[in-house]
Rosetta silent file (secondary structure, phi, psi, omega in degrees, C-alpha in Angstrom):
SEQUENCE: TLVGIGAVLLGTFTSILNARLTDIGLADIRGALGLSFDEASWITTAYVVAEVAAIPAAVWLRGILSPTRGVILGAALFSVFSLAAPFSPDLSILLSLQALRGLSAGVLIPMAYAVIMRHLPQHQRLYGLSFYALVSATTPSLSVSLEAFILEHLSWEFLFWLNIVPGALTVFAASYGLAHDPVKYMRFRKFDGFGLLALSLGLAALVAALDQGNRLDWLQSGLIVGFLLAGALLIGAFFVHALLHPNPVVSPRLLWRRNIGLGLMMMFASRIAVMSSAFIVPQYLIRIQGYRALESSDLFLATAIPQLLLAPVAVWLCYRVDPRNLLALGGMLMGGGVLLSANITGLWASEEF
SCORE:     score description
SCORE:     0.000 S_00000001
   1 L     0.000  -44.361 -179.272    2.814   -7.463   73.299 S_00000001
   2 H   -63.565  -33.612  176.029    0.283   -7.084   70.492 S_00000001
   3 H   -63.416  -42.929  178.607    2.684   -4.757   68.704 S_00000001
   4 H   -65.344  -41.262  177.113    5.374   -7.420   68.913 S_00000001
   5 H   -61.360  -43.226  176.943    3.002  -10.143   67.677 S_00000001
   6 H   -60.931  -35.020  179.488    2.086   -7.916   64.755 S_00000001
   7 H   -63.695  -46.640 -177.530    5.772   -7.446   64.026 S_00000001
   8 H   -70.653  -33.255  176.383    6.521  -11.144   63.718 S_00000001
   9 H   -67.265  -38.020  176.271    3.406  -11.743   61.611 S_00000001
  10 H   -64.815  -40.939  177.297    4.480   -8.930   59.301 S_00000001
  11 H   -64.085  -40.272  177.324    7.945  -10.456   59.055 S_00000001
  12 H   -64.201  -43.794  177.700    6.470  -13.863   58.252 S_00000001
  13 H   -57.515  -45.913 -178.160    4.218  -12.333   55.598 S_00000001
  14 H   -64.918  -42.433 -177.411    7.166  -10.583   53.975 S_00000001
  15 H   -67.215  -41.087  178.321    9.400  -13.656   53.956 S_00000001
  16 H   -70.243  -38.640 -178.610    6.731  -15.923   52.410 S_00000001
  17 H   -58.981  -39.040 -172.691    5.675  -13.225   49.970 S_00000001
  18 H   -70.641  -28.880  175.858    9.137  -12.868   48.497 S_00000001
  19 H   -63.217  -29.404 -179.550    9.459  -16.478   47.441 S_00000001
  20 H   -89.228  -37.846 -176.046    6.414  -15.871   45.226 S_00000001
  21 H   -60.770  -49.806 -178.679    7.117  -12.332   44.014 S_00000001
  22 H   -71.527  -19.522  176.435   10.454  -13.114   42.399 S_00000001
  23 H   -75.336  -51.019 -178.795    8.979  -16.334   41.033 S_00000001
  24 H   -67.941  -38.056 -178.899    5.980  -14.716   39.332 S_00000001
  25 L   -89.742   18.685 -174.243    8.002  -11.693   38.199 S_00000001
  26 H   -63.161  -36.506 -178.934   10.906  -13.798   36.956 S_00000001
  27 H   -63.118  -39.536  179.443   10.296  -12.964   33.294 S_00000001
  28 H   -69.248  -40.163  177.242   10.581   -9.226   33.998 S_00000001
  29 H   -64.286  -42.254 -179.719   13.747   -9.694   36.055 S_00000001
  30 H   -61.824  -44.333  179.855   15.219  -11.887   33.332 S_00000001
  31 H   -66.467  -39.451 -178.637   14.488   -9.315   30.640 S_00000001
  32 H   -66.999  -34.938 -176.606   15.848   -6.405   32.675 S_00000001
  33 H   -97.648   -1.977  179.239   19.135   -8.180   33.445 S_00000001
  34 L    67.203   40.192 -177.582   19.532   -9.877   30.057 S_00000001
  35 L   -99.460  151.426  173.108   19.538  -13.402   31.491 S_00000001
  36 L   -76.405  168.133  179.398   18.671  -16.631   29.745 S_00000001
  37 H   -61.249  -43.104 -178.701   15.792  -18.770   30.986 S_00000001
  38 H   -65.351  -41.281  179.503   18.176  -21.304   32.540 S_00000001
  39 H   -64.552  -44.809 -176.023   20.222  -18.637   34.297 S_00000001
  40 H   -68.728  -24.841 -178.337   17.180  -16.847   35.691 S_00000001
  41 H   -62.328  -24.690 -178.453   15.656  -20.064   37.028 S_00000001
  42 H   -79.366  -10.241  179.668   18.321  -20.146   39.744 S_00000001
  43 H   -64.398  -47.743  177.587   17.181  -16.783   41.157 S_00000001
  44 H   -70.229  -39.856 -178.663   14.166  -18.340   42.850 S_00000001
  45 H   -60.005  -43.168 -179.283   16.031  -21.546   43.678 S_00000001
  46 H   -58.937  -38.087 -178.850   18.758  -19.662   45.545 S_00000001
  47 H   -69.648  -53.073 -173.174   16.129  -18.001   47.743 S_00000001
  48 H   -69.857  -34.127  178.241   14.009  -21.029   48.640 S_00000001
  49 H   -64.469  -46.631  179.750   17.002  -23.342   49.172 S_00000001
  50 H   -66.290  -36.911  179.925   18.641  -20.902   51.581 S_00000001
  51 H   -62.296  -46.607  179.656   15.336  -20.228   53.344 S_00000001
  52 H   -66.342  -40.504 -179.185   14.731  -23.915   54.040 S_00000001
  53 H   -64.311  -28.459 -176.946   18.353  -24.482   55.066 S_00000001
  54 H   -79.049  -21.439 -173.148   18.145  -21.653   57.613 S_00000001
  55 H   -62.032  -46.195  177.515   15.097  -22.962   59.480 S_00000001
  56 H   -59.593  -39.996  178.225   16.894  -25.678   61.540 S_00000001
  57 H   -65.499  -36.152  179.305   19.556  -23.162   62.556 S_00000001
  58 H   -65.285  -38.544  177.720   16.854  -20.657   63.486 S_00000001
  59 H   -61.019  -41.251  179.488   15.193  -23.213   65.757 S_00000001
  60 H   -70.257  -44.235 -178.380   18.509  -23.732   67.547 S_00000001
  61 H   -66.269  -27.287 -179.890   19.370  -20.025   67.720 S_00000001
  62 H   -56.690  -37.598 -179.381   15.950  -19.236   69.139 S_00000001
  63 H   -78.613   -9.960 -179.089   16.931  -20.879   72.420 S_00000001
  64 H  -104.239  -52.950 -175.915   20.195  -18.921   72.605 S_00000001
  65 H   -84.351  -21.298 -171.468   19.506  -15.427   71.286 S_00000001
  66 L    87.597  147.951  179.943   15.769  -15.366   72.208 S_00000001
  67 H   -57.967  -34.460 -178.272   12.991  -15.014   69.607 S_00000001
  68 H   -61.105  -49.319  179.463   13.063  -11.218   69.880 S_00000001
  69 H   -65.075  -34.764  177.933   16.682  -10.937   68.786 S_00000001
  70 H   -63.039  -43.383  178.654   16.053  -13.509   66.074 S_00000001
  71 H   -64.116  -45.932 -178.916   13.196  -11.474   64.627 S_00000001
  72 H   -62.763  -46.728 -179.397   15.178   -8.225   64.761 S_00000001
  73 H   -62.973  -47.551 -178.442   18.282   -9.789   63.205 S_00000001
  74 H   -62.703  -45.602 -178.256   16.353  -11.588   60.463 S_00000001
  75 H   -67.286  -39.746 -179.738   14.226   -8.579   59.503 S_00000001
  76 H   -64.819  -47.825  179.582   17.166   -6.148   59.512 S_00000001
  77 H   -64.798  -39.429  179.713   19.353   -8.348   57.314 S_00000001
  78 H   -60.844  -41.532  179.514   16.449   -9.124   55.010 S_00000001
  79 H   -65.736  -42.863 -179.131   15.812   -5.407   54.453 S_00000001
  80 H   -63.949  -47.027 -178.742   19.480   -4.656   53.755 S_00000001
  81 H   -68.113  -32.156  176.807   19.885   -7.499   51.260 S_00000001
  82 H   -68.335  -37.006  176.414   16.596   -6.578   49.555 S_00000001
  83 H   -63.398  -39.254 -174.411   17.821   -3.020   49.114 S_00000001
  84 H   -81.068  -25.939 -170.712   21.065   -4.211   47.531 S_00000001
  85 H   -55.427  -46.824 -178.248   19.698   -6.946   45.245 S_00000001
  86 H   -65.914  -15.053  179.359   18.564   -4.771   42.270 S_00000001
  87 H   -90.081    7.772 -177.372   22.016   -3.158   42.126 S_00000001
  88 L   -61.063  128.486 -178.794   23.740   -6.502   41.447 S_00000001
  89 L   -76.834  -21.630  179.784   26.282   -6.095   38.623 S_00000001
  90 L  -151.998  176.013 -174.935   26.048   -9.731   37.504 S_00000001
  91 H   -65.541  -38.476 -177.042   24.171  -12.961   38.091 S_00000001
  92 H   -62.424  -40.187  177.915   26.596  -14.390   40.648 S_00000001
  93 H   -66.951  -41.462  179.475   26.170  -11.367   42.946 S_00000001
  94 H   -63.320  -42.265  178.387   22.393  -11.497   42.559 S_00000001
  95 H   -64.065  -38.262  178.036   22.317  -15.210   43.411 S_00000001
  96 H   -63.951  -43.350  178.962   24.488  -14.560   46.458 S_00000001
  97 H   -67.914  -35.726  175.795   22.158  -11.803   47.649 S_00000001
  98 H   -62.845  -41.243  177.777   19.148  -14.010   46.989 S_00000001
  99 H   -64.010  -40.998  178.373   20.710  -16.723   49.135 S_00000001
 100 H   -66.583  -37.826  175.208   21.383  -14.203   51.906 S_00000001
 101 H   -62.917  -41.520  178.774   17.804  -12.955   51.655 S_00000001
 102 H   -64.229  -41.098  178.280   16.603  -16.537   51.925 S_00000001
 103 H   -61.768  -44.848 -179.474   18.755  -17.210   54.983 S_00000001
 104 H   -69.483  -34.402  176.704   17.449  -14.141   56.781 S_00000001
 105 H   -68.379  -36.941  178.908   13.846  -14.953   55.798 S_00000001
 106 H   -64.256  -24.339  176.343   14.271  -18.504   57.062 S_00000001
 107 H   -71.087  -33.791 -173.734   15.139  -17.109   60.481 S_00000001
 108 H   -71.647  -35.849 -170.529   11.833  -15.222   60.696 S_00000001
 109 H   -62.950  -53.608  179.312    9.424  -18.112   60.082 S_00000001
 110 H   -70.807  -24.569  178.608   10.096  -20.288   63.180 S_00000001
 111 H   -64.422  -34.584 -177.819   10.601  -17.221   65.357 S_00000001
 112 H   -61.834  -44.867  179.603    7.005  -16.145   64.751 S_00000001
 113 H   -62.097  -42.593 -179.087    5.577  -19.344   66.203 S_00000001
 114 H   -63.537  -40.143 -179.769    7.840  -19.080   69.254 S_00000001
 115 H   -64.802  -43.359 -179.645    6.812  -15.475   69.905 S_00000001
 116 H   -62.044  -45.640 -177.050    3.102  -16.310   69.700 S_00000001
 117 H   -68.036  -28.812 -176.204    3.390  -19.266   72.066 S_00000001
 118 H   -88.830  -40.387 -169.141    5.429  -17.324   74.589 S_00000001
 119 H   -94.883   -9.953  177.380    3.877  -13.874   74.654 S_00000001
 120 L  -103.320  140.211  174.476    0.175  -14.702   74.422 S_00000001
 121 L   -65.306  160.300 -171.347   -1.780  -16.183   77.338 S_00000001
 122 H   -57.138  -39.038 -176.773   -3.133  -19.663   76.765 S_00000001
 123 H   -73.162   -9.715  178.432   -6.714  -18.567   76.055 S_00000001
 124 H  -108.982   -5.986 -175.782   -5.471  -16.243   73.268 S_00000001
 125 H   -63.389  -36.363 -179.004   -2.915  -18.523   71.629 S_00000001
 126 H   -62.360  -37.189  176.654   -5.425  -20.075   69.284 S_00000001
 127 H   -66.614  -42.886  177.890   -6.232  -16.638   67.885 S_00000001
 128 H   -62.228  -42.992  179.264   -2.546  -15.873   67.447 S_00000001
 129 H   -67.538  -32.611  178.096   -1.912  -19.183   65.715 S_00000001
 130 H   -66.594  -38.460  176.023   -4.922  -18.624   63.461 S_00000001
 131 H   -66.496  -37.997  176.907   -3.456  -15.311   62.306 S_00000001
 132 H   -62.138  -45.934  178.195   -0.126  -17.053   61.743 S_00000001
 133 H   -65.411  -37.105  179.642   -1.850  -19.731   59.652 S_00000001
 134 H   -63.330  -43.433  177.455   -3.855  -17.070   57.837 S_00000001
 135 H   -60.057  -44.611 -178.748   -0.687  -15.215   56.858 S_00000001
 136 H   -65.779  -36.298 -174.348    0.879  -18.432   55.571 S_00000001
 137 H   -81.812  -37.376 -174.570   -2.221  -19.465   53.614 S_00000001
 138 H   -87.905  -21.456 -177.071   -3.244  -16.166   52.016 S_00000001
 139 H   -57.527  -45.154  178.374    0.187  -14.819   51.108 S_00000001
 140 H   -58.070  -34.946  179.287    0.603  -17.014   47.978 S_00000001
 141 H   -75.341  -43.103 -179.766   -2.732  -15.734   46.655 S_00000001
 142 H   -66.800  -28.257 -177.074   -2.137  -12.092   47.546 S_00000001
 143 H   -62.835  -32.641  179.796    1.335  -12.182   45.993 S_00000001
 144 H   -64.115  -46.849  179.473   -0.131  -12.539   42.495 S_00000001
 145 H   -65.212  -41.338 -178.734   -2.171   -9.352   42.846 S_00000001
 146 H   -66.854  -42.426  179.104    0.688   -7.463   44.463 S_00000001
 147 H   -64.170  -39.739  179.362    3.189   -8.548   41.821 S_00000001
 148 H   -63.170  -41.817  178.838    0.771   -7.557   39.066 S_00000001
 149 H   -64.026  -43.274 -178.501    0.323   -4.085   40.580 S_00000001
 150 H   -61.865  -47.280 -176.723    4.085   -3.571   40.952 S_00000001
 151 H   -72.906  -24.962  179.905    4.879   -4.536   37.367 S_00000001
 152 H   -79.807  -37.068 -171.301    1.944   -2.545   35.999 S_00000001
 153 H  -115.183  -17.064 -178.235    2.590    0.709   37.859 S_00000001
 154 L  -122.299 -129.350  178.306    6.200    0.579   39.111 S_00000001
 155 L  -148.503  169.737 -173.922    9.226   -1.454   37.976 S_00000001
 156 L   -62.729  -26.389  179.945   10.827   -4.830   38.651 S_00000001
 157 L   -59.689  -29.519 -177.841   13.215   -3.362   41.249 S_00000001
 158 H   -73.582  -10.253  170.096   10.274   -2.860   43.596 S_00000001
 159 H   -61.909  -29.014  176.544    9.830   -6.629   43.769 S_00000001
 160 H   -94.835  -45.723 -174.315   12.868   -6.386   46.058 S_00000001
 161 H   -68.964  -18.189  177.942   12.498   -2.885   47.480 S_00000001
 162 L   -55.558  -25.655 -174.051    8.958   -3.604   48.625 S_00000001
 163 L   -81.308  -13.279 -172.029   10.467   -5.377   51.645 S_00000001
 164 H   -65.639  -48.117 -177.810   12.346   -2.424   53.082 S_00000001
 165 H   -65.657  -52.122  177.915    9.413   -0.691   54.788 S_00000001
 166 H   -63.312  -31.369  176.529    7.807   -3.812   56.358 S_00000001
 167 H   -64.471  -44.024  178.258   11.269   -5.026   57.359 S_00000001
 168 H   -65.307  -40.412  177.485   12.013   -1.762   59.145 S_00000001
 169 H   -62.596  -38.486  178.131    8.585   -1.812   60.819 S_00000001
 170 H   -62.740  -42.865  179.917    9.238   -5.360   62.004 S_00000001
 171 H   -61.594  -49.879 -176.259   12.559   -4.330   63.555 S_00000001
 172 H   -68.934  -40.422 -178.859   11.128   -1.337   65.411 S_00000001
 173 H   -67.912  -39.720  177.996    7.936   -3.086   66.516 S_00000001
 174 H   -66.778  -38.617  178.711    9.814   -6.134   67.792 S_00000001
 175 H   -63.577  -36.120 -176.932   12.281   -3.909   69.657 S_00000001
 176 H   -85.047  -39.046 -167.727    9.430   -2.047   71.310 S_00000001
 177 H  -101.200   -6.126 -177.024    6.838   -4.768   71.854 S_00000001
 178 L  -119.248  150.397  179.938    8.756   -7.939   72.763 S_00000001
 179 L   -73.327  146.099  178.880   10.788   -8.895   75.813 S_00000001
 180 L  -106.672  104.029  178.163   14.583   -9.117   75.499 S_00000001
 181 L   -80.655  154.644  175.248   15.893  -12.204   77.247 S_00000001
 182 L   -66.833  149.864  178.083   19.580  -12.525   78.133 S_00000001
 183 L   -70.644  132.837 -177.722   21.749  -14.431   75.687 S_00000001
 184 L   -98.213   81.481 -176.575   22.295  -18.008   76.877 S_00000001
 185 H   -64.687  -27.131 -176.638   25.957  -18.531   75.974 S_00000001
 186 H   -62.760  -24.359 -178.342   26.133  -21.781   77.936 S_00000001
 187 H   -71.702  -15.697  175.675   23.992  -23.510   75.322 S_00000001
 188 H   -63.834  -25.104 -179.783   26.825  -23.217   72.802 S_00000001
 189 H   -67.888  -22.673  179.949   28.527  -25.993   74.747 S_00000001
 190 H  -102.379   23.948 -176.308   25.758  -28.365   73.664 S_00000001
 191 L   -65.690  122.069  177.581   25.964  -27.347   70.017 S_00000001
 192 L   -93.802   77.827 -174.545   25.049  -30.261   67.736 S_00000001
 193 H   -63.408  -46.029 -178.363   27.110  -29.130   64.764 S_00000001
 194 H   -63.610  -44.419 -179.820   26.962  -32.328   62.726 S_00000001
 195 H   -62.179  -41.701 -179.977   23.206  -32.685   63.147 S_00000001
 196 H   -64.628  -46.426 -179.946   22.576  -29.075   62.176 S_00000001
 197 H   -65.075  -43.401 -178.620   24.768  -29.258   59.062 S_00000001
 198 H   -62.791  -44.876 -179.091   23.382  -32.628   57.968 S_00000001
 199 H   -67.868  -45.983 -178.086   19.759  -31.526   58.325 S_00000001
 200 H   -64.331  -47.912 -178.808   20.244  -28.092   56.729 S_00000001
 201 H   -69.045  -35.789  177.391   22.306  -29.336   53.789 S_00000001
 202 H   -63.813  -46.201  177.063   20.039  -32.348   53.277 S_00000001
 203 H   -63.365  -40.289  179.360   16.925  -30.192   53.118 S_00000001
 204 H   -61.731  -42.581  179.791   18.711  -27.725   50.837 S_00000001
 205 H   -64.351  -42.758  179.833   19.694  -30.498   48.411 S_00000001
 206 H   -65.687  -42.075  179.864   16.155  -31.899   48.275 S_00000001
 207 H   -66.074  -39.704  177.003   14.597  -28.472   47.730 S_00000001
 208 H   -61.215  -41.340  178.657   17.108  -27.686   44.971 S_00000001
 209 H   -64.020  -43.673 -179.163   16.200  -30.969   43.252 S_00000001
 210 H   -67.777  -36.809 -177.018   12.476  -30.268   43.502 S_00000001
 211 H   -74.388  -34.377 -177.331   12.827  -26.678   42.304 S_00000001
 212 H  -101.828   -6.124 -173.145   15.035  -27.479   39.306 S_00000001
 213 L   -60.037  -44.130 -177.547   13.754  -30.984   38.555 S_00000001
 214 L   -65.052  -40.454 -179.365   11.109  -30.060   36.001 S_00000001
 215 L   -67.532  -36.058 -175.609   13.475  -27.835   34.028 S_00000001
 216 L   -98.520   10.971  175.103   16.267  -30.432   33.976 S_00000001
 217 L    66.562   39.380  170.507   13.981  -33.424   33.259 S_00000001
 218 H    48.266 -120.498 -171.380   14.230  -35.022   36.679 S_00000001
 219 H   -72.562   -3.757  174.149   16.122  -38.326   36.774 S_00000001
 220 H   -79.925   -8.617 -179.493   17.527  -37.745   33.293 S_00000001
 221 L  -104.597  128.519  176.836   19.777  -35.091   34.821 S_00000001
 222 H   -63.676  -33.088 -179.999   22.887  -36.066   36.729 S_00000001
 223 H   -65.098  -44.010  179.747   22.624  -32.880   38.787 S_00000001
 224 H   -65.912  -42.812  177.612   19.112  -33.727   39.999 S_00000001
 225 H   -60.334  -42.013  178.319   20.103  -37.313   40.786 S_00000001
 226 H   -62.801  -43.388  177.467   23.089  -35.983   42.724 S_00000001
 227 H   -60.800  -45.283 -178.226   20.909  -33.566   44.691 S_00000001
 228 H   -64.881  -43.453  179.002   18.409  -36.307   45.544 S_00000001
 229 H   -64.890  -44.681  179.433   21.079  -38.777   46.619 S_00000001
 230 H   -61.740  -43.600  179.315   22.903  -36.162   48.680 S_00000001
 231 H   -62.521  -43.988 -179.656   19.670  -35.072   50.339 S_00000001
 232 H   -64.701  -43.284 -179.478   18.631  -38.633   51.165 S_00000001
 233 H   -65.823  -43.498 -178.092   22.055  -39.544   52.566 S_00000001
 234 H   -67.147  -43.199  179.826   22.371  -36.383   54.644 S_00000001
 235 H   -69.925  -36.465  174.263   18.880  -36.599   56.115 S_00000001
 236 H   -61.719  -42.551  177.567   19.357  -40.313   56.784 S_00000001
 237 H   -63.691  -37.325  178.057   22.620  -39.514   58.563 S_00000001
 238 H   -62.549  -45.316 -178.547   20.839  -36.829   60.568 S_00000001
 239 H   -61.456  -44.432  179.035   18.144  -39.239   61.773 S_00000001
 240 H   -62.671  -46.038 -179.264   20.702  -41.827   62.876 S_00000001
 241 H   -63.184  -43.711 -176.259   22.815  -39.158   64.580 S_00000001
 242 H   -66.645  -32.715  178.603   19.821  -37.483   66.260 S_00000001
 243 H   -70.404  -23.659 -178.791   18.577  -40.759   67.725 S_00000001
 244 H   -98.062  -21.166 -175.415   21.977  -41.334   69.326 S_00000001
 245 L   -80.945  138.046 -179.165   22.796  -37.756   70.362 S_00000001
 246 L   -69.575  -28.639 -179.291   21.721  -36.661   73.881 S_00000001
 247 L  -135.516   71.033 -178.993   20.808  -33.118   72.718 S_00000001
 248 L   -68.780  155.559 -179.766   20.021  -33.135   68.981 S_00000001
 249 L   -62.940  -36.193  172.705   19.235  -29.867   67.244 S_00000001
 250 L  -140.325  129.559 -177.368   15.807  -31.329   66.372 S_00000001
 251 L   -88.924  118.234  177.458   14.547  -34.567   67.897 S_00000001
 252 H   -67.627  -15.078  178.705   12.985  -36.973   65.346 S_00000001
 253 H   -63.782  -20.903  176.914   11.210  -38.693   68.232 S_00000001
 254 H   -60.885  -31.653 -178.553    8.680  -35.860   68.118 S_00000001
 255 H   -67.243  -20.969 -178.225    7.358  -37.345   64.876 S_00000001
 256 H   -81.262  -11.241  173.760    6.381  -40.526   66.728 S_00000001
 257 L   -76.110  126.713 -168.899    3.876  -38.639   68.842 S_00000001
 258 H   -56.329  -48.975 -176.389    0.569  -39.253   67.131 S_00000001
 259 H   -64.107  -39.572  179.914   -0.829  -35.725   67.260 S_00000001
 260 H   -69.901  -47.902 -178.489    2.416  -34.141   66.074 S_00000001
 261 H   -61.555  -47.642  179.872    3.077  -36.685   63.325 S_00000001
 262 H   -67.474  -37.548  178.154   -0.472  -36.633   61.944 S_00000001
 263 H   -62.673  -42.797  178.244   -0.661  -32.857   62.257 S_00000001
 264 H   -65.894  -36.999  177.365    2.527  -32.402   60.263 S_00000001
 265 H   -62.778  -41.927  178.939    1.272  -34.815   57.601 S_00000001
 266 H   -67.447  -40.167  177.067   -1.929  -32.792   57.215 S_00000001
 267 H   -63.291  -41.108  179.738    0.009  -29.533   57.073 S_00000001
 268 H   -61.651  -46.640 -179.183    2.328  -31.006   54.450 S_00000001
 269 H   -65.114  -42.130 -178.715   -0.582  -32.167   52.281 S_00000001
 270 H   -68.104  -37.489  178.945   -2.461  -28.878   52.612 S_00000001
 271 H   -66.634  -36.954  176.390    0.619  -26.804   51.793 S_00000001
 272 H   -61.816  -44.866 -179.609    1.215  -28.866   48.659 S_00000001
 273 H   -63.408  -44.921 -177.981   -2.383  -28.262   47.580 S_00000001
 274 H   -67.444  -48.870 -176.014   -2.253  -24.532   48.333 S_00000001
 275 H   -70.230  -34.177  179.594    1.175  -23.865   46.830 S_00000001
 276 H   -65.897  -43.252  178.409    0.583  -26.011   43.739 S_00000001
 277 H   -69.305  -36.724  179.646   -2.598  -24.128   42.858 S_00000001
 278 H   -68.600  -23.240  178.642   -0.989  -20.792   43.713 S_00000001
 279 H   -95.857  -47.974 -172.135    1.885  -21.604   41.332 S_00000001
 280 H   -69.690  -43.943 -174.310    0.290  -23.668   38.561 S_00000001
 281 H   -63.018  -49.596  178.352   -2.861  -21.628   37.984 S_00000001
 282 H   -63.861  -36.620  177.906   -1.192  -18.219   37.366 S_00000001
 283 H   -64.431  -39.331  178.512    1.481  -19.841   35.196 S_00000001
 284 H   -63.757  -48.767 -177.392   -1.233  -21.601   33.177 S_00000001
 285 H   -63.784  -37.568 -177.474   -3.287  -18.439   32.697 S_00000001
 286 H   -76.792  -45.272 -173.350   -0.259  -16.355   31.725 S_00000001
 287 H   -85.278  -38.983 -175.810    1.550  -18.866   29.494 S_00000001
 288 L   -89.790  -45.717 -176.388   -1.311  -20.876   27.962 S_00000001
 289 L   -93.864   -7.260  176.420   -4.180  -18.394   27.882 S_00000001
 290 L    75.121   21.834  177.274   -2.049  -15.276   27.393 S_00000001
 291 L   -69.463  148.360  165.235   -3.360  -13.407   30.437 S_00000001
 292 L   -81.601  156.626 -177.787   -1.432  -10.494   31.839 S_00000001
 293 H   -57.459  -37.715 -178.684   -0.513  -10.830   35.502 S_00000001
 294 H   -66.020  -33.514 -179.590   -2.945   -8.041   36.419 S_00000001
 295 H   -71.092  -35.037 -178.632   -5.805   -9.855   34.667 S_00000001
 296 H   -82.198  -11.398 -174.002   -5.215  -13.119   36.534 S_00000001
 297 H   -69.108  -29.095 -179.044   -4.861  -11.425   39.920 S_00000001
 298 H   -61.336  -34.572  178.974   -8.624  -11.073   40.475 S_00000001
 299 H   -59.747  -39.585 -175.313   -8.938  -14.849   40.619 S_00000001
 300 H   -81.727  -24.569  170.387   -6.528  -15.047   43.542 S_00000001
 301 H   -65.372  -37.537  177.100   -8.175  -12.221   45.418 S_00000001
 302 H   -64.783  -26.920  176.469  -11.342  -14.309   45.234 S_00000001
 303 H   -77.909  -38.098 -175.492   -9.365  -17.147   46.829 S_00000001
 304 H   -75.556  -34.812 -174.971   -7.879  -15.008   49.597 S_00000001
 305 H   -60.749  -46.609  176.873  -11.066  -13.204   50.666 S_00000001
 306 H   -59.993  -34.697  178.161  -12.894  -16.330   51.974 S_00000001
 307 H   -64.834  -41.762  179.084   -9.789  -17.259   53.960 S_00000001
 308 H   -63.269  -38.571 -177.236   -9.691  -13.821   55.553 S_00000001
 309 H   -76.817  -34.822 -172.908  -13.371  -14.020   56.474 S_00000001
 310 H   -88.245  -16.144 -178.687  -13.417  -17.611   57.711 S_00000001
 311 H   -58.001  -50.387  178.083  -10.273  -17.577   59.870 S_00000001
 312 H   -66.088  -30.219  176.805  -11.966  -15.967   62.919 S_00000001
 313 H   -64.955  -40.830  179.464  -15.004  -18.203   62.367 S_00000001
 314 H   -62.973  -40.268  177.726  -12.758  -21.279   62.483 S_00000001
 315 H   -63.869  -43.770  179.030  -11.247  -20.128   65.787 S_00000001
 316 H   -59.887  -40.980 -179.681  -14.720  -19.539   67.225 S_00000001
 317 H   -69.619  -29.792 -179.053  -15.785  -23.030   66.146 S_00000001
 318 H   -60.676  -28.111  179.376  -12.683  -24.614   67.686 S_00000001
 319 L   -84.225   -6.969 -174.901  -14.032  -23.734   71.130 S_00000001
 320 L  -124.701  -16.814 -178.841  -17.418  -25.290   70.359 S_00000001
 321 L  -129.289  149.351  176.256  -16.749  -28.203   67.997 S_00000001
 322 L   -57.420  119.879 -178.270  -14.177  -30.978   68.114 S_00000001
 323 H   -56.081  -26.885  178.924  -11.211  -29.544   66.124 S_00000001
 324 H   -64.502  -33.939  176.613  -10.725  -32.925   64.465 S_00000001
 325 H   -67.449  -37.378  177.009  -14.104  -32.520   62.784 S_00000001
 326 H   -66.067  -40.603  176.874  -13.038  -29.113   61.476 S_00000001
 327 H   -61.662  -42.696  179.477   -9.806  -30.615   60.139 S_00000001
 328 H   -63.658  -42.877  178.877  -11.760  -33.355   58.398 S_00000001
 329 H   -63.229  -45.469  178.266  -14.166  -30.830   56.868 S_00000001
 330 H   -61.342  -41.795  178.004  -11.310  -28.625   55.678 S_00000001
 331 H   -63.400  -39.357  178.562   -9.512  -31.604   54.179 S_00000001
 332 H   -66.050  -42.620  179.225  -12.659  -32.712   52.342 S_00000001
 333 H   -64.604  -43.216  179.148  -13.267  -29.229   50.926 S_00000001
 334 H   -65.716  -43.674  178.403   -9.665  -28.878   49.792 S_00000001
 335 H   -62.002  -39.607  177.890   -9.643  -32.360   48.290 S_00000001
 336 H   -64.152  -41.599  178.569  -12.883  -31.658   46.436 S_00000001
 337 H   -64.405  -42.773  178.732  -11.517  -28.432   44.995 S_00000001
 338 H   -65.807  -38.478  179.715   -8.301  -30.065   43.847 S_00000001
 339 H   -63.986  -41.259  177.416  -10.260  -32.981   42.346 S_00000001
 340 H   -63.978  -36.808 -179.948  -12.436  -30.617   40.322 S_00000001
 341 H   -73.760  -14.241 -178.784   -9.342  -28.816   39.033 S_00000001
 342 L   -69.076  -14.041 -179.850   -7.830  -32.129   37.909 S_00000001
 343 L   -91.091   19.777 -176.942  -10.087  -32.045   34.823 S_00000001
 344 L   -59.451  140.999  173.959   -8.298  -29.002   33.421 S_00000001
 345 L  -128.865  175.302  179.685   -8.015  -28.702   29.633 S_00000001
 346 L   -69.907   -5.681 -179.534   -6.406  -26.176   27.319 S_00000001
 347 L   -94.916   -7.113 -177.748   -9.776  -24.417   27.001 S_00000001
 348 L   -66.988  145.356  171.988  -10.034  -23.423   30.663 S_00000001
 349 L  -130.506 -169.189 -174.481   -9.917  -19.741   31.592 S_00000001
 350 L   -62.703  -29.099 -178.653  -10.252  -17.887   34.881 S_00000001
 351 L   -63.076  -38.697  179.877  -14.023  -18.523   35.018 S_00000001
 352 L   -66.820  -38.521  178.849  -13.502  -22.295   35.267 S_00000001
 353 L   -69.030    0.000    0.000  -11.012  -21.923   38.099 S_00000001
């Protein structure tokens, strides 16, 4: 079982890592393939849009194929598409492979949570979930150091090829360490096709707008306005449909449960804080201060190390202190750090961060 849990955590780490690696190393990929800035910007967008769009389908498939098959399928496809991506003859093929990589990565993320909840006994689930959260939180910081090492000592192709070994390990470990449930074909009869398409396409449109909005000047671009309108209409249609459907692919009524709704709001806010600093700070140091990626990586190792050390402490405290107090403390610390960083000027360097 522990081997299987390790497999899904490794798969989650790899899938989250790749959204950052190709983002940070975009300039090197652009130069190697002779792409313009506008053309290359869609490389990251294709990945993250497909990844988000795949998550609702993965949640549905989890109940049919079983989490084990989902992990094996996602990791195997992700490895194959990562191997092929650097050999793309043109931008359209590369974008297609990026989208396929994103789809397969999107399958891995919800499967990890399902595996932890199912295969660990109740008294160990908190430890499993803490490792899952740790992987999600530290990966953006570690990706800067890893990307810097790859570009300094290897070549841009390894931004993609790096995934082959962990992907293969995930496949073999999941095959060996996780139970294989029978496929539940009868659940296809309750397939909520409209709800799945509306939710997936709506999320994809919103993510595309957010990812390309800054480059295209937000509401001054007809494409961004179209993405936002399409996303709002599709997600609105999904909510109406899901409230009326007897077996929706995802029930919006879950959001009305206080603990779930508030928990998701806190996760959303914390992810924005973590991802914004993990994206903005390296871009600032590289573009404004002229740092090389390897020089800025030490800053993010300093961010990741406390998370690695404090994760088991947080689990230990959860059994002795009201978890709500820990959430409040974490929120205050994160808010204080973000507030201090809000005073950034053009004179800041890594020491200030």
